[in-house]
C-alpha angles and dihedrals in degrees: 000000000000121000114265126201139198109238121202105211119197119212133203117283094227142332101338136116118273094231090057095065109014129066119238089243088072091058090052091054093044092051091058096050124093101178127061135180107208142172093223123015096206096053091041091055090049091050093050091052089051089054095048124003090196094063113119097227094185091060092059129094119225127196113195118223119181141113090301095055118110103238090214090069098050094092089061090064089070093057093104090058091052086054094050103266122116121235131209128212116212122192124204090247134359125346123000119240093024107109083337137111089239087086089077091060093046090052091055092046092052091049090053094047094247113156110250115205117193111202123212117263146124121306113191090203097055093040090052091052090047093054100037100076089230131126107300094180096063121028137139131207117211103181115214119000119227117287093219107093096224094048092045092054091046090051093047091054091047091052091047090052089054090054091060099033097046103022086235130148112235121211130189140156139211138205102275096243090056097048095102094052092049092049090050090051090052091052092047100046108029125081117273092238095050111106123232125198118198111198110187133177091356115205092010127113091258095046113161122190115163132161123201139148116269088249092054093048094058111114092003106080115141122235103273099166111141092349121124108250139179116204121205129183128192139153 
C-alpha cells in the first residue's frame, strides 16, 4: 500500500484570484486528491474549480467539519488515508487548523503517525502582524473575545495589561457583523496611548491595514461591517 498523507490546503482570504496568493504546487496536489475534509461543501467545490477547471467535482468525496459535526465521527474522515489514499483539509478562508476545526483532524493524524503536510498560503494573522509595525517576536492570538459586554471589556483590559507587562502583541478577531462594536469597545476602554491596528480584507483589492493610537482612532474608524478583520493592540 502506498503512503498517504494529510494535506492542509490554504484558501484565499476573500474575493481574489487563486494565482495571486497560492503557489502552483498547491494546485498540483489538489488535482491529485479525491477526498476532502471541508467546513462547507459548496464553497469548497467552488474553490477547487478555481484551482483547476478540469477537476471532476462529482467524483470527489467531501466530509463536512464545522460546529455542527459530531466530534466522535471525525476519526472516520481519515479512513481513506488508512487505506492508502491522501486527504486534503480545506478551511473557509486562510490556513486550515488555525482558528479552525481542522485542528481536531490534525491532532488525530499526529496521534496515528500520519504524515501531515502544511501547504503554503495566506494567513490573515501572520500577515496582520507583518504589516502592523508591532512586536513580531512575541505575539498571542486569542480568537473571538466574549460576547457578553462585561466579560469582553474585562478581557480587553487583561490583554492590554499583557501588552505592557510582557511587551507582547495581542491579536483577536470578531464575527464580521460585530466588528464595529468591538472596535468601539477598544476605543472606549483601552488607554489613549495604546496602539490599535485594524487589518481588514487582507490580500484583497480593498485591503486596509492601518495602525494608530487609540486616541487617534477616535471618530475615524473605517466601515468594518461584514468585512473580515484582525484586531491587534500593542504599546
